[in-house]
TIVEX-567054 format. One record per residue (C-alpha): residue number from 1; residue in three letters; x, y, z. Coordinates in steps of 0.02 Angstrom, whole numbers. Layout:
# TIVEX-567054
[NUM "ALA" [X Y Z]],
...
***
This chain:
# TIVEX-567054
[1 "MET" [2337 -3812 3527]],
[2 "ARG" [2192 -3909 3484]],
[3 "GLN" [2090 -3782 3568]],
[4 "LYS" [2150 -3663 3470]],
[5 "MET" [2137 -3739 3281]],
[6 "LEU" [1942 -3781 3302]],
[7 "LEU" [1927 -3592 3359]],
[8 "LEU" [2004 -3549 3206]],
[9 "ALA" [1918 -3661 3112]],
[10 "ALA" [1757 -3607 3188]],
[11 "VAL" [1793 -3430 3147]],
[12 "PHE" [1824 -3478 2982]],
[13 "PHE" [1668 -3552 2923]],
[14 "GLY" [1561 -3442 3030]],
[15 "ILE" [1659 -3302 2908]],
[16 "LEU" [1609 -3411 2756]],
[17 "ALA" [1455 -3434 2793]],
[18 "PHE" [1413 -3244 2813]],
[19 "VAL" [1507 -3211 2647]],
[20 "LEU" [1388 -3356 2566]],
[21 "THR" [1238 -3280 2636]],
[22 "TYR" [1259 -3107 2616]],
[23 "GLN" [1311 -3146 2414]],
[24 "GLN" [1145 -3259 2430]],
[25 "LEU" [1050 -3107 2485]],
[26 "GLN" [1138 -2984 2353]],
[27 "SER" [1077 -3103 2229]],
[28 "GLU" [912 -3110 2291]],
[29 "LYS" [902 -2920 2283]],
[30 "GLU" [968 -2922 2112]],
[31 "LYS" [843 -3038 2061]],
[32 "ILE" [688 -2937 2102]],
[33 "ARG" [755 -2782 2032]],
[34 "GLY" [764 -2854 1869]],
[35 "GLU" [583 -2913 1882]],
[36 "ALA" [526 -2746 1949]],
[37 "GLU" [463 -2650 1801]],
[38 "PHE" [378 -2470 1780]],
[39 "VAL" [196 -2452 1718]],
[40 "TYR" [73 -2348 1705]],
[41 "VAL" [-115 -2347 1759]],
[42 "ILE" [-269 -2259 1805]],
[43 "LYS" [-285 -2140 1944]],
[44 "LEU" [-435 -2050 1983]],
[45 "THR" [-439 -1865 2017]],
[46 "ARG" [-570 -1828 2109]],
[47 "ASP" [-690 -1946 2220]],
[48 "ILE" [-826 -2058 2111]],
[49 "ALA" [-988 -2118 2189]],
[50 "GLU" [-1072 -2283 2161]],
[51 "ASN" [-1159 -2299 1997]],
[52 "GLU" [-1073 -2145 1950]],
[53 "GLU" [-1012 -2127 1759]],
[54 "ILE" [-832 -2107 1730]],
[55 "HIS" [-765 -1960 1606]],
[56 "GLU" [-635 -1913 1525]],
[57 "ALA" [-589 -1773 1673]],
[58 "ASP" [-594 -1897 1818]],
[59 "ILE" [-432 -2007 1762]],
[60 "ALA" [-260 -1965 1756]],
[61 "ARG" [-88 -2085 1726]],
[62 "GLU" [25 -2135 1859]],
[63 "LYS" [201 -2217 1834]],
[64 "VAL" [221 -2350 1947]],
[65 "LYS" [347 -2488 1993]],
[66 "ARG" [290 -2662 2005]],
[67 "PHE" [343 -2841 2015]],
[68 "ARG" [293 -2958 1852]],
[69 "GLY" [159 -3083 1874]],
[70 "THR" [99 -3009 2013]],
[71 "GLN" [-67 -2997 2050]],
[72 "SER" [-96 -2787 2066]],
[73 "ILE" [-32 -2774 1878]],
[74 "SER" [-195 -2899 1816]],
[75 "ARG" [-317 -2802 1923]],
[76 "GLU" [-266 -2609 1871]],
[77 "ILE" [-299 -2529 1717]],
[78 "PRO" [-167 -2487 1613]],
[79 "TRP" [-156 -2323 1551]],
[80 "ASP" [-167 -2379 1363]],
[81 "LYS" [-356 -2445 1414]],
[82 "ASN" [-402 -2281 1479]],
[83 "MET" [-543 -2231 1342]],
[84 "MET" [-613 -2398 1371]],
[85 "ILE" [-664 -2350 1521]],
[86 "VAL" [-718 -2192 1499]],
[87 "GLY" [-925 -2194 1504]],
[88 "ARG" [-909 -2336 1616]],
[89 "LYS" [-994 -2341 1795]],
[90 "MET" [-922 -2364 1973]],
[91 "GLU" [-983 -2529 2050]],
[92 "SER" [-933 -2450 2228]],
[93 "PHE" [-871 -2289 2284]],
[94 "LYS" [-699 -2246 2270]],
[95 "PRO" [-595 -2097 2339]],
[96 "LYS" [-485 -1990 2226]],
[97 "GLY" [-281 -2041 2197]],
[98 "GLU" [-352 -2239 2214]],
[99 "PHE" [-282 -2339 2038]],
[100 "LEU" [-446 -2382 1952]],
[101 "GLN" [-445 -2583 1930]],
[102 "TRP" [-538 -2680 1857]],
[103 "ASP" [-650 -2751 1988]],
[104 "ASP" [-707 -2564 2032]],
[105 "LEU" [-832 -2559 1874]],
[106 "LYS" [-991 -2615 1846]],
[107 "PRO" [-1022 -2748 1699]],
[108 "ALA" [-1003 -2647 1521]],
[109 "SER" [-1182 -2643 1436]],
[110 "ARG" [-1207 -2681 1255]],
[111 "LYS" [-1171 -2503 1181]],
[112 "PHE" [-977 -2549 1256]],
[113 "THR" [-989 -2725 1140]],
[114 "GLY" [-844 -2704 1001]],
[115 "ILE" [-755 -2569 926]],
[116 "THR" [-936 -2456 928]],
[117 "GLY" [-880 -2401 1121]],
[118 "LYS" [-739 -2323 1087]],
[119 "VAL" [-833 -2211 964]],
[120 "ARG" [-868 -2043 1047]],
[121 "PRO" [-1048 -1986 1015]],
[122 "GLY" [-1036 -1843 863]],
[123 "PHE" [-892 -1960 776]],
[124 "ARG" [-838 -2087 663]],
[125 "ALA" [-743 -2227 644]],
[126 "VAL" [-650 -2221 439]],
[127 "SER" [-513 -2325 407]],
[128 "ILE" [-376 -2283 294]],
[129 "PRO" [-264 -2362 199]],
[130 "VAL" [-76 -2380 256]],
[131 "ASP" [85 -2450 235]],
[132 "SER" [245 -2488 325]],
[133 "THR" [312 -2308 301]],
[134 "SER" [150 -2196 291]],
[135 "SER" [119 -2299 478]],
[136 "VAL" [289 -2262 561]],
[137 "THR" [343 -2418 506]],
[138 "ASN" [199 -2487 600]],
[139 "LEU" [228 -2430 771]],
[140 "VAL" [65 -2321 779]],
[141 "ASN" [-57 -2405 896]],
[142 "PRO" [-212 -2405 966]],
[143 "ASP" [-262 -2258 1065]],
[144 "ASP" [-118 -2149 992]],
[145 "ARG" [-132 -1979 939]],
[146 "VAL" [-78 -1943 756]],
[147 "ASP" [-74 -1796 634]],
[148 "ILE" [-123 -1844 439]],
[149 "VAL" [-27 -1771 320]],
[150 "ALA" [-61 -1768 134]],
[151 "THR" [39 -1786 -21]],
[152 "PHE" [-51 -1718 -174]],
[153 "ARG" [9 -1721 -358]],
[154 "PHE" [-95 -1609 -478]],
[155 "PRO" [-78 -1525 -639]],
[156 "GLU" [29 -1348 -615]],
[157 "MET" [-73 -1185 -697]],
[158 "ARG" [62 -1185 -854]],
[159 "SER" [38 -1235 -1045]],
[160 "ASP" [151 -1371 -1031]],
[161 "GLN" [23 -1473 -933]],
[162 "SER" [188 -1547 -801]],
[163 "MET" [114 -1608 -643]],
[164 "ASP" [167 -1511 -473]],
[165 "THR" [172 -1619 -292]],
[166 "ILE" [101 -1509 -151]],
[167 "THR" [103 -1591 53]],
[168 "MET" [8 -1521 187]],
[169 "THR" [-55 -1573 364]],
[170 "ILE" [-236 -1581 353]],
[171 "LEU" [-292 -1647 514]],
[172 "GLN" [-216 -1645 673]],
[173 "ASN" [-232 -1740 853]],
[174 "VAL" [-323 -1883 792]],
[175 "LYS" [-361 -2012 883]],
[176 "VAL" [-324 -2174 840]],
[177 "LEU" [-465 -2314 843]],
[178 "ALA" [-382 -2465 774]],
[179 "THR" [-241 -2545 704]],
[180 "GLY" [-280 -2686 563]],
[181 "THR" [-423 -2782 687]],
[182 "ASN" [-320 -2736 827]],
[183 "TRP" [-423 -2610 935]],
[184 "GLY" [-337 -2623 1087]],
[185 "VAL" [-412 -2782 1172]],
[186 "GLY" [-392 -2972 1185]],
[187 "ASP" [-253 -3059 1121]],
[188 "ALA" [-250 -2966 933]],
[189 "MET" [-127 -2837 990]],
[190 "GLN" [17 -2998 1032]],
[191 "GLN" [-32 -3063 874]],
[192 "GLN" [-46 -2931 751]],
[193 "ARG" [145 -2908 668]],
[194 "GLY" [80 -2773 526]],
[195 "TYR" [-76 -2712 470]],
[196 "SER" [-114 -2611 289]],
[197 "THR" [-259 -2497 374]],
[198 "VAL" [-279 -2386 535]],
[199 "THR" [-452 -2334 593]],
[200 "LEU" [-481 -2160 635]],
[201 "GLU" [-615 -2067 752]],
[202 "LEU" [-656 -1907 642]],
[203 "THR" [-812 -1785 643]],
[204 "PRO" [-950 -1826 493]],
[205 "LYS" [-874 -1687 390]],
[206 "GLU" [-685 -1726 416]],
[207 "VAL" [-735 -1918 348]],
[208 "GLU" [-793 -1835 184]],
[209 "MET" [-632 -1742 171]],
[210 "ILE" [-515 -1878 208]],
[211 "ILE" [-592 -1992 115]],
[212 "PHE" [-587 -1886 -28]],
[213 "ALA" [-388 -1858 23]],
[214 "SER" [-344 -2035 9]],
[215 "GLN" [-442 -2050 -167]],
[216 "LYS" [-310 -1914 -252]],
[217 "GLY" [-174 -1932 -148]],
[218 "ARG" [-49 -2016 -18]],
[219 "LEU" [-87 -2007 159]],
[220 "SER" [50 -2049 310]],
[221 "LEU" [40 -2031 497]],
[222 "SER" [130 -1907 597]],
[223 "LEU" [146 -1982 786]],
[224 "ARG" [127 -1877 934]],
[225 "ASN" [204 -1904 1113]],
[226 "TYR" [56 -1942 1225]],
[227 "GLU" [57 -1793 1321]],
[228 "GLU" [70 -1684 1165]],
[229 "THR" [-119 -1582 1124]],
[230 "LYS" [-49 -1439 1024]],
[231 "PHE" [-128 -1381 882]],
[232 "GLU" [11 -1295 762]],
[233 "LYS" [-54 -1120 679]],
[234 "ASN" [82 -1095 563]],
[235 "LEU" [89 -1244 446]],
[236 "GLN" [127 -1229 278]],
[237 "SER" [93 -1295 104]],
[238 "VAL" [259 -1367 38]],
[239 "ASP" [289 -1403 -150]],
[240 "PHE" [471 -1399 -229]],
[241 "LYS" [491 -1183 -215]],
[242 "PHE" [437 -1192 -69]],
[243 "LEU" [580 -1305 -10]],
[244 "GLU" [696 -1228 -124]],
[245 "LYS" [676 -1064 -22]],
[246 "ASN" [663 -1114 139]],
[247 "ILE" [770 -1278 167]],
[248 "MET" [923 -1151 255]],
[249 "GLN" [802 -1064 352]],
[250 "TYR" [728 -1258 410]],
[251 "ASN" [917 -1292 471]],
[252 "GLN" [939 -1155 555]],
[253 "GLU" [777 -1155 673]],
[254 "ARG" [864 -1333 698]],
[255 "GLU" [1021 -1284 753]],
[256 "ASN" [943 -1151 880]],
[257 "GLN" [829 -1279 964]],
[258 "GLN" [983 -1397 987]],
[259 "LYS" [1067 -1260 1072]],
[260 "ASN" [933 -1214 1167]],
[261 "ARG" [920 -1390 1247]],
***
């Protein structure tokens, strides 16, 4: 009888140990899953030799799963820093398909220090005033792409000298270089909660137009999807008469879009 009791006790404690071990393993698995996250890093689209300069077409965006706090995350270059490495040279050969790391790059030369290194040749950096509304609630970040929409008030061609208002998109797919003093490096992005200016990358002719428009009207930014590069051809200038005439058509188009999703 005593031997049976000992055997039953051994089986019971064995099962208990198994259950506790299983629960511990499940807990560790859940903990690991919680510490993992998806991040976007830079992948090479072709073989790049030592001392060869990196161009925009040489890199692509890749979604990968990484554990928080691991060394690989800090070494791999996040996709939101892609324009900072365009023009940099490779320290050594790296094959197509590999993830780019900071150690793969030669030290930045003087021309890459400061925001001037982000401005492409033939372009200029110019800042425009924004508020929380015109900057999409301060959600626009460096390296985002935006459309610039302007609203103007001007006298109608009538004898009563009343004012008319018109809204139009004046530039599309514009690169944001900086928001306030944050241009995407260092600790500025973590420290800055709001901003009152946005710095854009424009051609010299566009700079003239934007400065004039900012003095004569209100500019707002329309934030694009990171993959959206299309230029809309059938845009219009909207005033009250246009809105009154087309509002039903706009709602019909929206309804058709939702049905086709």
